C-alpha positions as CSV (number, residue, x, y, z in Angstrom):
1,M,38.3,8.7,-8.9
2,K,39.1,12.0,-7.2
3,R,42.1,14.2,-7.5
4,F,43.9,16.1,-4.7
5,Y,44.2,19.8,-5.5
6,L,47.3,21.4,-4.1
7,A,48.5,25.0,-4.0
8,A,50.6,25.8,-7.1
9,A,53.4,26.9,-4.8
10,V,53.6,23.5,-3.2
11,L,53.4,21.7,-6.5
12,S,56.2,23.7,-8.0
13,L,58.5,22.4,-5.2
14,I,57.5,18.7,-5.2
15,S,60.7,16.8,-5.6
16,L,61.5,15.3,-9.0
17,S,63.6,12.3,-9.8
18,A,66.8,13.1,-11.6
19,F,67.5,9.7,-12.9
20,G,64.5,8.1,-14.5
21,F,61.6,6.4,-12.8
22,S,62.1,3.6,-10.2
23,E,60.1,1.9,-7.5
24,K,61.2,4.5,-4.9
25,D,59.3,7.1,-7.0
26,I,56.0,5.3,-6.1
27,I,55.2,7.1,-2.9
28,S,51.7,5.6,-2.8
29,P,50.1,3.1,-2.9
30,A,52.1,0.5,-1.0
31,S,51.6,-3.3,-1.2
32,G,50.1,-4.8,1.9
33,T,46.8,-4.9,3.8
34,W,45.6,-1.5,5.0
35,C,42.5,-0.1,6.8
36,N,42.3,3.0,4.7
37,Q,41.9,3.8,1.0
38,Q,45.0,4.6,-0.9
39,A,46.2,7.4,-3.1
40,L,48.2,7.3,-6.2
41,V,51.1,9.7,-5.6
42,L,54.2,9.5,-7.9
43,S,57.4,11.4,-8.1
44,S,58.1,11.6,-11.9
45,S,60.7,13.5,-13.9
46,N,59.6,16.0,-16.6
47,A,61.3,13.7,-19.1
48,S,59.0,10.8,-18.3
49,E,55.5,10.0,-19.5
50,V,53.6,8.2,-16.8
51,Y,50.4,6.3,-17.2
52,Y,48.4,4.3,-14.7
53,S,45.5,1.9,-14.5
54,L,43.4,1.2,-11.4
55,T,41.6,-1.8,-12.9
56,G,44.5,-4.0,-13.6
57,S,44.4,-3.3,-17.4
58,D,47.5,-2.4,-19.5
59,P,48.4,1.2,-18.6
60,F,50.0,1.8,-22.0
61,E,46.8,0.8,-23.8
62,S,44.0,2.0,-21.7
63,G,45.5,3.9,-18.8
64,F,45.3,7.5,-17.8
65,A,48.2,10.0,-18.0
66,Y,49.5,10.9,-14.6
67,D,49.4,14.6,-13.9
68,G,48.9,14.7,-10.1
69,P,47.8,12.8,-7.0
70,V,44.6,10.7,-7.3
71,L,42.4,9.1,-4.7
72,I,41.8,5.4,-5.3
73,E,38.2,4.8,-4.2
74,K,38.5,1.1,-4.0
75,K,38.2,-1.5,-1.3
76,G,39.1,-5.2,-1.1
77,S,41.8,-6.5,-3.4
78,V,43.2,-3.8,-5.6
79,R,45.8,-3.9,-8.4
80,V,47.4,-0.7,-9.7
81,R,49.6,-0.8,-12.8
82,I,52.0,2.0,-13.7
83,G,53.6,2.4,-17.1
84,V,56.5,4.7,-17.7
85,V,58.0,5.9,-20.9
86,E,61.5,7.4,-20.3
87,S,62.9,10.2,-22.4
88,D,65.0,7.7,-24.3
89,G,61.9,5.7,-25.2
90,L,62.5,2.9,-22.7
91,K,59.3,1.5,-21.3
92,K,58.9,0.2,-17.7
93,E,56.0,-1.2,-15.8
94,F,55.3,-1.5,-12.1
95,V,52.5,-3.5,-10.4
96,I,51.3,-2.8,-6.8
97,D,48.8,-5.2,-5.2
98,Y,47.2,-4.3,-1.9
99,T,44.0,-4.9,0.1
100,V,41.8,-2.5,1.8
101,M,39.8,-3.9,4.7
102,P,37.6,-2.2,7.4
103,A,39.3,-1.0,10.6
104,V,38.1,-2.4,13.9
105,F,38.3,0.1,16.8
106,S,36.5,-1.9,19.6
107,E,39.8,-3.1,21.1
108,L,41.3,0.4,21.2
109,D,41.2,3.0,24.0
110,E,38.9,5.9,23.3
111,E,41.6,8.4,22.4
112,T,43.4,6.1,20.0
113,A,40.2,4.9,18.4
114,S,39.0,8.5,17.8
115,F,42.3,9.6,16.3
116,A,42.7,6.5,14.1
117,E,39.2,6.7,12.7
118,K,39.3,10.4,11.9
119,N,42.9,10.9,10.8
120,L,44.0,7.5,9.4
121,A,41.0,5.3,8.4
122,K,39.0,8.0,6.5
123,T,41.7,9.5,4.4
124,P,45.1,8.6,2.8
125,L,46.3,12.2,3.1
126,I,47.8,14.0,6.1
127,T,48.6,17.6,5.6
128,Y,51.5,19.0,7.6
129,R,52.6,22.6,7.6
130,S,56.3,23.3,8.4
131,G,56.8,24.9,11.8
132,T,53.8,23.2,13.4
133,E,53.6,20.1,15.5
134,Y,51.5,17.0,14.6
135,S,50.8,14.8,17.7
136,F,49.7,11.2,18.0
137,P,48.0,9.4,20.9
138,S,50.2,7.0,22.9
139,G,48.6,4.0,21.1
140,I,49.8,5.0,17.7
141,R,53.2,3.9,16.3
142,Y,54.5,4.9,12.9
143,S,57.5,4.7,10.5
144,F,58.4,6.1,7.1
145,E,60.0,2.9,5.9
146,K,57.9,-0.2,4.9
147,T,60.9,-2.4,5.9
148,R,60.7,-1.0,9.5
149,V,58.0,-2.1,11.8
150,P,56.2,1.1,13.0
151,F,58.2,2.1,16.1
152,L,58.1,5.9,16.3
153,K,55.8,7.7,18.6
154,Q,57.0,11.3,18.9
155,K,55.4,14.3,17.3
156,L,55.9,15.2,13.7
157,K,57.9,18.5,13.6
158,L,59.9,20.4,11.0
159,Q,61.4,23.8,11.3
160,Q,59.3,26.7,10.0
161,N,62.0,27.6,7.5
162,N,61.8,24.2,5.8
163,F,61.8,25.2,2.1
164,I,60.9,22.0,0.3
165,G,57.3,20.9,-0.2
166,R,57.0,17.2,-0.9
167,F,55.1,14.0,-0.2
168,A,56.3,11.4,2.3
169,S,55.1,7.8,2.5
170,F,53.8,7.1,6.0
171,F,53.0,3.7,7.8
172,A,51.1,3.6,11.0
173,T,49.5,1.1,13.4
174,D,47.2,1.3,16.4
175,G,48.1,-2.2,17.5
176,F,45.2,-3.8,15.7
177,N,44.8,-2.0,12.4
178,N,47.5,-1.0,9.9
179,Y,47.4,2.2,7.7
180,H,49.4,3.6,4.9
181,S,49.0,7.3,4.2
182,V,50.8,10.1,2.4
183,I,52.0,13.2,4.2
184,L,51.8,16.4,2.2
185,I,54.6,18.6,3.6
186,V,53.7,22.3,3.1
187,P,56.9,24.5,3.1
188,E,57.4,28.0,4.6
189,E,55.4,30.8,3.1
190,I,57.4,32.7,0.5
191,V,57.5,36.5,0.8
192,A,57.9,38.4,-2.5
193,V,61.5,39.4,-3.2
194,E,62.0,43.2,-3.2
195,N,63.1,44.5,-6.6
196,K,66.1,46.7,-5.7
197,Y,66.9,47.9,-9.3
198,A,64.5,48.6,-12.2
199,L,66.8,47.4,-15.0
200,P,66.1,48.1,-18.7
201,F,66.7,44.4,-19.5
202,S,65.5,41.1,-18.3
203,I,67.0,37.6,-17.9
204,T,65.0,34.4,-18.3
205,D,66.3,30.9,-17.8
206,W,69.7,32.4,-17.1
207,N,70.9,32.6,-20.7
208,T,68.1,34.5,-22.4
209,F,68.8,38.2,-22.5
210,S,66.2,40.8,-23.6
211,F,66.9,44.6,-23.6
212,T,63.4,45.9,-23.0
213,D,63.7,49.7,-22.8
214,K,63.9,51.1,-26.3
215,K,64.8,54.6,-25.0
216,Y,68.3,53.1,-24.6
217,I,71.0,51.5,-26.6
218,Y,73.1,48.9,-24.9
219,Q,76.5,47.2,-25.0
220,I,77.5,43.8,-23.6
221,D,81.2,43.5,-22.6
222,D,83.2,44.9,-25.5
223,E,80.6,44.5,-28.2
224,M,79.4,47.3,-30.4
225,W,76.6,49.4,-29.1
226,N,73.4,47.6,-30.0
227,F,69.9,48.5,-31.1
228,D,68.7,44.8,-31.2
229,Y,65.8,44.4,-28.7
230,S,65.0,40.8,-29.5
231,E,65.9,37.9,-27.3
232,R,69.4,36.7,-27.5
233,F,71.7,34.1,-25.9
234,I,74.2,35.2,-23.3
235,G,76.4,32.6,-21.7
236,R,76.3,32.8,-17.9
237,E,79.4,30.7,-17.2
238,C,81.3,34.0,-16.8
239,E,80.7,37.5,-15.7
240,H,79.4,40.1,-18.1
241,V,79.4,44.0,-18.0
242,I,76.3,45.6,-19.5
243,H,76.3,49.3,-20.4
244,W,73.4,51.4,-21.7
245,Q,72.8,55.1,-22.6
246,S,70.2,57.2,-24.3
247,V,69.3,56.2,-27.8
248,D,70.3,59.6,-29.2
249,F,73.9,58.7,-28.4
250,A,74.7,62.3,-27.3
251,E,78.2,63.2,-26.5
252,N,77.5,64.1,-22.9
253,S,74.8,61.5,-22.2
254,T,75.1,59.3,-19.1
255,V,76.4,55.8,-19.6
256,Y,75.0,53.3,-17.1
257,E,76.8,50.1,-16.1
258,Y,75.7,46.9,-14.5
259,V,77.8,43.9,-13.7
260,L,76.0,40.7,-14.4
261,P,77.8,37.9,-12.4
262,A,78.2,34.4,-13.5
263,M,75.5,31.9,-12.7
264,P,76.0,31.0,-9.0
265,E,76.9,27.7,-7.6
266,V,74.6,26.5,-4.9
267,K,76.6,25.0,-2.0
268,E,75.1,22.2,0.1
269,I,75.8,22.3,3.8
270,I,74.9,19.3,6.0
271,N,74.0,20.7,9.4
272,G,73.1,17.5,11.1
273,D,69.8,16.5,12.8
274,G,68.4,15.9,9.3
275,I,68.7,19.5,8.2
276,V,70.5,20.4,5.0
277,S,71.0,24.0,4.0
278,F,71.7,25.4,0.5
279,K,73.8,28.6,0.3
280,L,74.4,31.2,-2.4
281,P,77.8,33.1,-2.6
282,E,78.1,35.9,-0.1
283,D,80.0,38.2,-2.5
284,K,77.2,38.4,-5.1
285,N,73.8,39.9,-4.8
286,Y,72.0,36.6,-5.6
287,T,69.1,35.6,-3.3
288,F,66.7,32.7,-3.2
289,E,63.0,33.5,-3.5
290,N,62.7,33.9,0.3
291,G,65.0,36.9,0.0
292,G,67.9,35.3,1.7
293,K,71.1,33.5,0.7
294,L,70.1,30.3,2.6
295,I,67.2,27.9,2.2
296,F,66.7,24.8,4.4
297,A,65.4,21.3,3.8
298,E,64.6,19.0,6.6
299,A,63.3,15.4,7.1
300,F,61.2,14.1,9.9
301,F,62.8,12.1,12.6
302,G,63.0,8.5,11.4
303,E,62.8,9.5,7.7
304,E,65.2,9.2,4.8
305,T,64.4,10.7,1.5
306,E,66.1,12.1,-1.6
307,G,65.1,14.0,-4.7
308,S,65.7,17.4,-6.3
309,F,63.9,20.7,-6.5
310,S,64.3,24.0,-8.4
311,P,64.4,27.1,-6.4
312,K,64.2,30.5,-8.1
313,I,67.3,32.7,-8.0
314,Y,67.1,36.5,-8.0
315,L,69.8,39.0,-8.7
316,D,69.1,42.4,-7.0
317,G,65.4,41.4,-6.9
318,N,65.3,40.4,-10.5
319,L,64.5,36.8,-11.4
320,N,67.3,35.2,-13.3
321,G,66.2,31.6,-13.4
322,C,65.9,28.3,-11.5
323,V,68.7,26.0,-10.3
324,N,68.1,22.2,-10.1
325,V,69.4,21.1,-6.7
326,A,69.6,17.5,-5.6
327,Y,69.2,16.7,-1.9
328,H,69.5,13.7,0.4
329,L,67.8,14.1,3.8
330,D,68.5,11.5,6.4
331,R,67.1,11.3,9.9
332,L,66.6,7.6,9.9
333,A,68.7,6.0,12.6
334,P,70.6,2.9,11.6
335,E,69.5,-0.4,12.8
336,I,70.9,-1.4,16.2
337,P,74.1,-3.4,16.0
338,V,74.0,-7.1,16.4
339,I,76.5,-8.5,19.0
340,S,77.4,-12.2,18.4
341,A,79.7,-14.5,20.4
342,S,81.9,-17.3,19.3
343,G,80.0,-20.5,19.5
344,D,76.8,-18.6,19.0
345,S,76.2,-18.4,22.8
346,A,76.3,-15.7,25.5
347,F,78.1,-18.3,27.7
348,S,81.7,-19.4,27.7
349,R,83.9,-21.6,29.7
350,K,87.2,-19.7,29.2
351,T,87.1,-16.7,26.9
352,L,84.5,-15.0,24.7
353,A,85.3,-13.7,21.2
354,L,82.7,-11.2,20.2
355,K,81.9,-9.6,16.9
356,I,79.6,-6.7,16.2
357,E,77.8,-6.1,13.0
358,C,75.4,-3.5,11.7
359,P,73.2,-4.3,8.7
360,E,73.9,-0.8,7.3
361,D,77.0,1.0,6.3
362,A,77.6,2.7,9.6
363,K,80.3,3.1,12.2
364,I,80.0,1.0,15.3
365,F,81.0,2.1,18.8
366,Y,81.2,-0.2,21.7
367,A,82.2,-0.5,25.4
368,V,82.7,-3.4,27.7
369,S,81.6,-3.1,31.4
370,E,83.7,-3.9,34.4
371,P,83.3,-7.6,35.3
372,V,81.0,-8.6,38.2
373,Y,82.0,-11.9,39.9
374,Y,79.7,-14.6,41.4
375,E,80.3,-17.9,43.1
376,E,77.9,-19.5,40.7
377,S,76.6,-18.5,37.3
378,K,73.1,-19.4,38.4
379,D,73.1,-16.3,40.6
380,I,73.4,-14.1,37.5
381,A,70.0,-12.9,36.5
382,D,69.2,-11.5,33.0
383,D,68.1,-8.2,34.5
384,I,71.4,-7.7,36.5
385,E,72.3,-4.1,36.8
386,I,75.7,-3.5,35.3
387,A,76.8,0.1,34.8
388,M,77.4,1.3,31.3
389,P,80.9,2.7,30.7
390,E,81.2,6.4,29.8
391,D,83.8,5.9,27.1
392,F,83.0,4.0,23.8
393,A,85.6,3.0,21.3
394,E,85.1,2.7,17.5
395,Y,84.9,-1.0,16.5
396,D,87.5,-2.0,14.0
397,G,86.0,-5.3,13.0
398,S,88.3,-7.6,15.0
399,D,87.3,-9.9,17.7
400,I,86.6,-8.4,21.1
401,V,88.1,-10.9,23.6
402,I,86.7,-11.2,27.1
403,E,88.4,-13.3,29.7
404,S,87.6,-14.2,33.3
405,P,90.8,-13.8,35.4
406,E,89.1,-15.1,38.6
407,D,88.2,-18.5,39.8
408,K,84.6,-17.5,39.8
409,S,81.7,-16.8,37.5
410,C,82.2,-13.6,35.7
411,A,79.4,-11.4,34.2
412,C,79.8,-8.4,32.0
413,K,77.8,-6.5,29.5
414,V,78.8,-5.3,26.0
415,F,77.2,-2.1,24.9
416,A,77.1,-0.9,21.2
417,Y,75.5,1.7,19.0
418,A,75.8,2.6,15.3
419,V,76.3,6.0,13.7
420,D,75.6,6.4,10.0
421,A,77.2,8.8,7.5
422,A,74.5,11.4,8.2
423,G,75.3,11.4,11.9
424,N,72.2,9.5,13.0
425,T,72.7,7.4,16.0
426,S,71.0,4.1,16.8
427,K,69.7,3.1,20.2
428,I,72.3,1.5,22.4
429,V,72.0,-2.2,22.6
430,D,73.5,-4.2,25.4
431,Q,74.1,-7.9,25.8
432,L,74.9,-9.9,29.0
433,Y,77.7,-12.4,28.7
434,V,78.8,-14.9,31.3
435,I,82.2,-16.6,31.5
436,D,82.2,-19.6,33.9
437,E,85.2,-21.9,33.7
438,L,84.5,-24.2,36.6
439,N,80.7,-24.3,37.3
440,F,78.8,-27.1,35.5
441,Y,75.1,-27.9,35.9
442,V,73.4,-31.2,35.2
443,G,69.7,-32.1,35.1
444,A,67.4,-34.7,33.8
445,S,66.1,-32.5,30.9
446,K,66.0,-33.9,27.4
447,E,69.0,-33.4,25.1
448,N,68.5,-30.1,23.3
449,G,71.7,-30.0,21.3
450,K,73.1,-27.2,23.3
451,A,73.9,-29.0,26.6
452,D,77.1,-27.2,27.5
453,G,76.8,-27.5,31.3
454,S,75.7,-24.0,31.7
455,F,72.8,-23.1,34.0
456,M,70.5,-22.4,31.0
457,N,71.6,-25.5,29.1
458,P,72.7,-28.1,31.7
459,F,74.3,-31.5,31.0
460,V,71.8,-34.3,30.6
461,S,74.1,-37.2,31.5
462,F,76.7,-38.1,34.2
463,D,79.1,-39.0,31.4
464,Q,79.1,-35.4,30.4
465,V,79.8,-34.3,34.0
466,V,82.8,-36.7,34.3
467,A,84.2,-35.6,31.0
468,A,84.0,-32.0,32.1
469,I,85.7,-32.7,35.4
470,N,88.5,-34.6,33.9
471,A,89.1,-32.0,31.2
472,S,89.3,-29.1,33.7
473,E,92.5,-27.5,34.9
474,G,90.9,-26.2,38.2
475,V,88.5,-27.4,40.8
476,T,85.3,-28.1,38.9
477,R,82.0,-27.3,40.7
478,I,79.1,-29.6,39.7
479,H,75.6,-28.5,40.5
480,L,72.6,-30.9,40.2
481,K,69.3,-29.5,39.0
482,G,67.4,-32.7,39.4
483,D,67.7,-36.4,39.7
484,I,69.9,-38.1,37.2
485,T,70.3,-41.8,36.4
486,V,73.6,-43.6,35.4
487,E,72.5,-46.6,33.4
488,S,75.9,-48.4,32.9
489,G,79.7,-48.1,33.0
490,E,82.3,-47.1,35.5
491,Q,82.4,-43.3,35.9
492,V,86.0,-42.5,36.7
493,I,86.7,-39.1,38.3
494,K,90.4,-38.2,38.0
495,K,90.4,-34.5,38.7
496,D,89.5,-32.4,41.7
497,C,85.9,-31.3,42.0
498,V,83.0,-30.3,44.2
499,I,79.6,-31.8,43.7
500,R,76.6,-30.0,45.1
501,G,73.5,-32.1,44.9
502,N,71.0,-29.5,46.1
503,G,68.8,-32.4,47.4
504,S,68.9,-34.3,44.1
505,K,69.8,-38.0,43.4
506,I,72.4,-39.7,41.3
507,I,71.1,-43.2,40.7
508,F,73.6,-45.9,39.6
509,M,71.8,-48.9,38.0
510,E,73.1,-52.4,37.6
511,G,76.6,-52.3,36.0
512,A,77.1,-48.6,36.8
513,S,79.5,-47.3,39.4
514,L,81.6,-44.4,40.5
515,S,85.4,-44.5,40.8
516,I,87.5,-41.7,42.3
517,Q,91.2,-41.9,41.5
518,N,94.0,-39.6,42.6
519,A,91.6,-36.7,43.1
520,S,90.1,-34.5,45.8
521,V,86.3,-34.6,45.7
522,E,83.7,-32.9,47.9
523,I,80.1,-33.9,47.7
524,F,77.3,-31.9,49.4
525,S,73.6,-32.4,49.9
526,C,73.4,-35.3,47.4
527,T,71.8,-38.7,47.4
528,L,73.9,-41.5,45.8
529,E,71.8,-44.5,45.2
530,K,72.7,-48.0,43.9
531,Q,70.2,-50.5,42.5
532,A,71.6,-53.9,41.7
533,D,70.6,-57.6,41.8
534,S,74.1,-58.9,42.3
535,A,77.1,-57.7,44.2
536,S,78.6,-54.5,42.7
537,L,80.1,-51.4,44.2
538,L,78.4,-48.1,44.2
539,A,81.8,-46.2,44.6
540,Q,85.4,-47.0,44.7
541,V,88.0,-44.5,46.1
542,E,91.7,-45.0,45.5
543,K,94.5,-42.6,46.4
544,S,92.1,-39.7,46.8
545,A,90.6,-37.4,49.4
546,V,86.8,-37.4,49.5
547,F,84.5,-35.4,51.8
548,F,80.8,-36.2,52.1
549,N,78.5,-33.7,53.9
550,D,74.7,-33.9,54.3
551,C,74.5,-36.8,51.9
552,E,72.4,-39.9,51.7
553,I,74.2,-43.0,50.4
554,V,71.7,-45.8,49.7
555,G,72.0,-49.3,48.2
556,F,69.3,-51.9,47.3
557,Y,70.8,-55.2,46.4
558,G,69.2,-58.5,45.4
559,E,71.8,-60.8,47.2
560,D,75.2,-59.5,48.5
561,G,75.8,-55.8,48.6
562,K,78.6,-53.4,49.4
563,L,78.4,-49.6,48.8
564,F,82.0,-48.4,48.8
565,E,85.5,-49.6,48.8
566,I,88.2,-47.2,50.0
567,K,91.9,-47.8,49.5
568,D,94.9,-45.6,50.4
569,S,92.6,-42.6,50.7
570,K,91.3,-40.1,53.2
571,V,87.5,-40.0,53.4
572,S,85.2,-38.1,55.7
573,F,81.5,-38.4,56.3
574,V,79.7,-35.5,58.1
575,D,76.0,-35.5,58.8
576,C,75.3,-38.2,56.4
577,G,73.0,-41.2,56.2
578,I,74.4,-44.5,54.8
579,T,71.8,-47.2,54.2
580,L,72.2,-50.7,52.7
581,S,69.7,-53.5,52.2
582,A,70.7,-56.9,50.8
583,S,69.1,-60.3,51.1
584,R,72.3,-62.0,52.2
585,I,75.5,-60.1,53.1
586,A,75.2,-56.3,53.6
587,V,78.4,-54.3,54.3
588,C,78.1,-50.5,53.9
589,G,81.8,-50.2,53.1
590,N,85.5,-51.1,53.5
591,I,88.5,-48.9,54.1
592,T,92.1,-50.2,53.7
593,D,95.3,-48.4,54.4
594,G,93.5,-45.1,54.6
595,T,92.1,-42.4,57.0
596,L,88.4,-42.3,57.9
597,N,86.5,-39.6,59.8
598,V,82.9,-40.1,60.5
599,S,80.8,-37.5,62.5
600,G,77.1,-37.1,63.1
601,C,76.2,-39.9,60.7
602,R,73.8,-42.8,60.8
603,F,74.6,-46.2,59.3
604,T,71.8,-48.7,58.6
605,A,72.7,-52.2,57.3
606,I,70.0,-54.8,56.6
607,G,70.8,-58.4,55.6
608,Q,71.3,-61.9,56.9
609,S,74.8,-60.7,57.8
610,A,74.7,-56.9,58.5
611,S,77.8,-54.9,59.1
612,A,78.4,-51.1,58.9
613,L,82.1,-50.8,58.2
614,K,85.3,-52.9,57.8
615,V,88.4,-50.9,58.8
616,L,91.7,-52.6,57.7
617,N,95.1,-51.1,58.7
618,S,93.7,-47.6,58.7
619,E,93.2,-44.6,61.1
620,A,89.6,-43.9,61.8
621,T,87.7,-41.6,64.2
622,F,84.0,-41.9,65.0
623,D,82.1,-39.1,66.7
624,N,78.4,-39.1,67.7
625,N,77.2,-41.6,65.1
626,L,74.2,-43.9,65.1
627,F,74.7,-47.5,63.8
628,T,71.6,-49.6,63.2
629,L,72.1,-53.2,62.2
630,I,69.2,-55.5,61.3
631,G,69.6,-59.2,60.4
632,G,70.7,-62.6,61.5
633,I,74.3,-61.7,62.4
634,C,74.9,-58.1,63.3
635,K,78.3,-56.5,63.4
636,G,78.9,-52.7,63.9
637,V,82.5,-51.9,63.0
638,D,84.9,-54.7,62.1
639,I,88.5,-53.6,62.8
640,A,91.8,-55.2,61.8
641,G,95.0,-53.2,62.4
642,G,95.3,-49.5,62.6
643,S,94.1,-47.0,65.1
644,I,90.5,-46.3,65.9
645,S,88.8,-43.9,68.3
646,F,85.1,-43.5,69.3
647,A,83.3,-40.6,71.0
648,G,79.6,-40.9,71.9
649,D,78.6,-43.4,69.2
650,V,75.5,-45.6,69.6
651,F,75.1,-49.1,68.2
652,N,71.7,-50.8,67.9
653,A,71.3,-54.4,66.8
654,Q,67.9,-55.9,65.8
655,S,68.7,-59.7,65.4
656,D,66.4,-62.6,64.9
657,G,68.3,-64.4,67.7
658,K,69.3,-67.4,65.5
659,Y,73.0,-66.5,65.5
660,R,75.3,-64.9,68.0
661,N,76.1,-61.3,67.2
662,S,79.8,-60.4,66.7
663,G,79.5,-57.2,68.8
664,A,79.3,-53.5,68.2
665,V,83.0,-53.3,67.6
666,F,84.7,-56.5,66.4
667,R,88.5,-56.4,66.9
668,N,91.0,-58.6,65.2
669,G,94.5,-58.5,66.6
670,G,97.0,-55.7,66.1
671,C,94.8,-52.6,66.4
672,K,94.5,-49.8,68.8
673,V,91.0,-48.8,69.9
674,T,90.1,-45.9,72.3
675,G,86.9,-44.3,73.5
676,L,84.8,-47.5,73.7
677,N,83.6,-46.6,77.1
678,S,81.9,-43.6,75.6
679,T,79.8,-45.7,73.2
680,L,76.4,-47.3,73.9
681,A,75.6,-50.7,72.5
682,N,72.1,-52.3,72.5
683,G,71.1,-55.8,71.3
684,F,74.5,-57.3,71.1
């Protein structure tokens, strides 16, 4: 067991607790696992008796009296017990368990390893002299709070005029090894105060007066002249006037006068940046032991500490006593604020209600960026550059509401920082938020409990998609992120929407179908597939407007099959492929009392009776389409009533020859057909 020997001037300034002993008075050791030996360093009041044991034994029974820092030369698991007897007789005990293990430097760069081995692993003490700089390699991070993961990396620096000598608990890491040390802060060097007046009396501890020159007699205020040269009490709560003259009391002897002011009040001035100054009154001749009326106390950046110290006070160069001064030094930035959104998500469909919290008692300031608009929220990257506003407002605790006024995806960032009572400012935190009222995404990923249709948490079923469409007040945009299967049920779309398949499939199994009613629907780059043993529709369209572009519509049926039924609607197919295979009757689709536009498409129907389309009492236009019919009886377009036009369409029939084909275009009476001479028919 070794002791640290410190200069008396430093020890006299070490901060003392003003209110009994507590855990915060244990500067070292600290519980945890460390790669350096620990020191026992306590901050104890004069009124406390402190005992300690380094073996785990009872400190009151077999411990040592604490009278200064001690090096604990132990490794492995260590238990330190501290016993305190307060001035009122109250006993307290504190137990600190920690482990010392060897440091491993092989994974560190040369500079970091050398520094850590020499300055951290071999000693628990770092000596710092005020006014100097103490630098760390880039691989070292540190903090002064055990509750904070080491994050600081700048130099240690205090002003040269820092007056307070003290110990600071210090936590550091090199990325592989953790260390706990104690920093001894050495204050400015004190220059002897010049004695301006050689007075015939002395003052000690403010209230003890001694007239020391027996060649004189003296008078205090309006007392009688006095020959008493022993110590006496003199209250310093008020000013006193002291006279003295020669002891012979001659008629013409000189009478000297000295005004002894009241004990001064030391005023604390918080300067900011972690510096606190203590000031004596300007109108009195009091000075601190540095010869000035100001002394300064400072904390390291990232440190918060409190205590008290007792600077000496001089009057005209004569020591009058000490004044106990409490201090609180705070250069520890508050924790960064936490921004949270309603629904616990950074994504919203309509509005976002945000709250900002700070785990400490600090003021919060925030700013919301100008919104940035996108067609789709998938285009918004996490690293999007959004300018931080110049002006921040103080947060009053109410909801911050963000709305998207456009029919687009809106991205914005909320910025916030905290300022504590000492003026320390946290780092600025920013959070990206997205408001997207109309874009929904769907994929085949597993249900994660957060499927809100956003790009990051897409829907996992078509039921969710349809529910979102029908609940929307605008034109919903659906984006497929992979194939999705509809197992059963009629999926009824009743509101306007746009579906972008992005090359993905929607597979409708037996008993599942799509119904579009009284809605405007656009479908792009999507495959709609139907798998069924018996006759059932893939899609039914009624009193709606539907546009297909670059789509594949496919059906595989066991017996009879029909893909779509269109009634009283306007439907367009552009650059699409429609394919149907059935063992008996295969009809790609029917349209009744509607309008049909087909351009650049290919129809393929396979079955004993194969037909592309039936058009009943409707207007239809066909332009540069390819119809392929494979089966016993092949029929291209079956028309009954209405008005039909063709332009450059090609019809191919591949028949087994057992039955007579009905023709490329089969007309029932009462219909108008134009452009047939521009078509080409093969195999009919």
